N, C-alpha and C positions, 0 to 999 in steps of 0.2 A: 383192360383188355380191348382191342381196336376188332371191329367185325366188319368183314367186307362190304362196303357200300350197297351192291345189288342183295346180299343178302338181308341187310337190313331191312331192306325196301319190302321183300317178300315175306318179314315175318309180323306176326298175329299182334293183336291188342291185347294188355292186360287191363281189365275194367274194376276201380274197388267198388263196390255196389255196396252201400248202406241197406239194412234192413229193418223191419220195425224194432222196436225194444217193448212192445207189447200189443197195441193197436194193429191189425194188419191193415188200415186205413193208412197208416204213417207210410205210405213210400209212394215215389213219384213215378209219374208215368214214363220218362225217361227210364228210369231204373228198371219197371218192368217190362220195356221195350226191348232194354239190354239184355235182361234174362232170357227172354223169346228169341233174341237173334244171336248169341253167342255159341261156339261149339260144344261147351262143357261149362260147368260149374263145379268150382272148387267151393265145399262145404264147409265149416269147424265141424258141425255136427248134422250128416244129412238125414238125421230125423226130425231134425228142428227144421231142416232149409224144405225137407217135403212136405211139410203141413203149408209153409209160404206157397209154394209152388202149388200145389192142390187148389188153396184157395183162389189162386187166380187163373187157372187151369193151364199151366205153364207145363209141357212133357218137356224134358231136357234131361242130361246126363249128370250125376253128380258122382263127384270125386273126393273122397275125405283129404280134408289138408287140416292139421292141427298140429298142437304143442309136440305131440308122440311122434309124429310121423315127417313134419315139415323140413328137417336136415336129411332124411333120407328118399323125400321124393322131390327134393328143391329142380333136380338136375332135368329130373323126368319132365316137369311144366316148362322149364326154360327151352327144351327139345321140342317139344309141343308147339310153344310160342313161335320158334325159330322157324319151325315148320308150316307157319302162314296160320295157326289156329287160334283164334279170337277165343280169351276166357274171362269168366266172372270169377272175383274172389268176393266170398261173402262170410260173414261170421253168425254165430246163435242171434246176435241182436245188436244193432247200431252198426257203427262203421269199422270196417278192417284194421287191423293194425292199432287201434286203439285200446289198449288192454287186451288185444285178441290178435292170434297169428295174422301177417302179414309182412312185417317188416323184413324178413328175410327175403322173400319173393319180390317184392318191392326194388331192395338192394340189388340183388341179382339180375333184375330185369334191366335197370340201370347199367349195371356193369357190361351187359350185353347189347346196349340200345336198342330195347324194345320198347317201346312206345307204352306210356300208361295213363289210365286217364282216373282220378278219383270222383267219383259223383258226389253231390251234398246230398246231407240226407240226415236220418237221424242218430244220435249220439245221446248217451242219457245225462252225461254230466251239463249239459248247457241248459236244457231246462231247470235241472235242481237248481246251477248257480245262479238264474234269472228268478226265480221263484224264492231263492232264501233271502231277499232282501239286503244281502251284503255287498259289498260294492264288487260290481263287475267289470269296471274298465282295465283291472290287471288282477292276474290271478296265478295260481300254480296248481296245475294239474300233476297231482303224484299217482294215479291209478290205485293198485293196490300194494300197502305195504308190506315190507316182509315178513311171513308169519313168524317167525325165530330171530334167526342171526342178522343183525343189522338193524331189529327192528327198532330198538331203545335209540339206538343210534341215529336215525332217520329222526325220529319223532323229538329228540330233541333238537335237531337241526332246523324243523319246520318250525318250531316253539317261538324260533328268532325270526320266521319270516314274516315281511311286514304286509304281503300281497295276500288276498283271500287264496286259501286251501281248499281244494277241490280231492277228497277220497274215496275210493272204491271199498265196500267191506261186506262180508258174508253176513248174512241173519244171525248165525249162530256167533260169531265175535263181536257182535255190534254192541252190545252191555259192556264189555270187556274192554274195545277199543275206546268208548266212550271215557270208562276210568282211567285208561292211558292217558288220554288227553287232558284229565282234570291233575293229573301228577304233573304234566310236562307245560300244558298250556294254562292251567288253572280254573278252577270252577267256574268263575264268572266271564269265562270266553263266550263271547255270542257262537252260536251255530246253528247248523240246518239238518235234519235227515231227512229225505225224502228214500220212498219205496215202491217199487211196485209201479216206477211211472208209466201213464198213459193205459192203464190196466183198470180194470173193475175196483179194485180195491186201492187204488192211489191214495198214498197220505205223505204229507208234509208237514214235519214237528220244529219249528222256530224257538229258538230260548236261550239261554244259559247252557252251558255244557251239564252242570248242576242238576237242572229242571230235565235236562234229555235223559239223562241218567234217571230221574224216578219216573218220566214217563214211561220207559221203557224196559224198566225194572218190573213194571205192573203188567206188562203185556208182552207176551213173546210175540216175537215179528217173522215173517215171511216174506221171501222176495228179494231181488237186487235190491243195494243199500247204496246210496251216493251223500256223502256227507261233506259239507259245507262250513268250513270253518273262518273267521273272522281272523286277519289276519293280525301281529302284534302291534299296538299302538306307539308311535313316537310319543317319547318322553320330553315335554317340553324344556328347554332350557329355562336359565334362573331368568335372562332378559327375556327373552320370549313372552314366559308369564308374566312379568309385569306388565308387559307390552298390552296384554290382555282385557 
């Protein structure tokens, strides 16, 4: 879709603004400036975003933008941007469009030649990966696995993945997911579970899948969960083994 160059020049700008995943100090000075300067903020949950804005004494119009209304409201926001409004998109925590709403709006902005800027900032899987002690030079981020349909198919596929695997999981499904990892990956596969990252009760447990099952079966958990799983190790051929 093409747009008149004059209208494109008059269009506003969409900012993707990462917000803290827990500790409210984990936000950049630039992000705070953008949130103060834009005409409105599109928020996944206005009740969560208002806490951040109040903490930094920012008064700004908040407009709900979440998985239940993103299709319905999409054209409204494109029209606002085309009319010269600058908008910021924030999720409840972390970087928009990473397992959160944002993809549809970004794609539609690109289709309409509306400029986008994505600020660097917080996202949960990076600290979880780095502190897992598992290889971080090459990894596979899958976000949340399907809850039902397609879950076993995905797990079967990931069991053959040689890169480090990163998953998000809810606390009430954590133990069940670990048992599924044991079924498909083996109980001796190395893994790491991080929860409540950057918060007061932050915890990271490293070990085999069997060890993690034993740990988390013994104590209920709360908070956001990031799972990091070692990739499948390549089997050495006969010749390579003889040369070792």
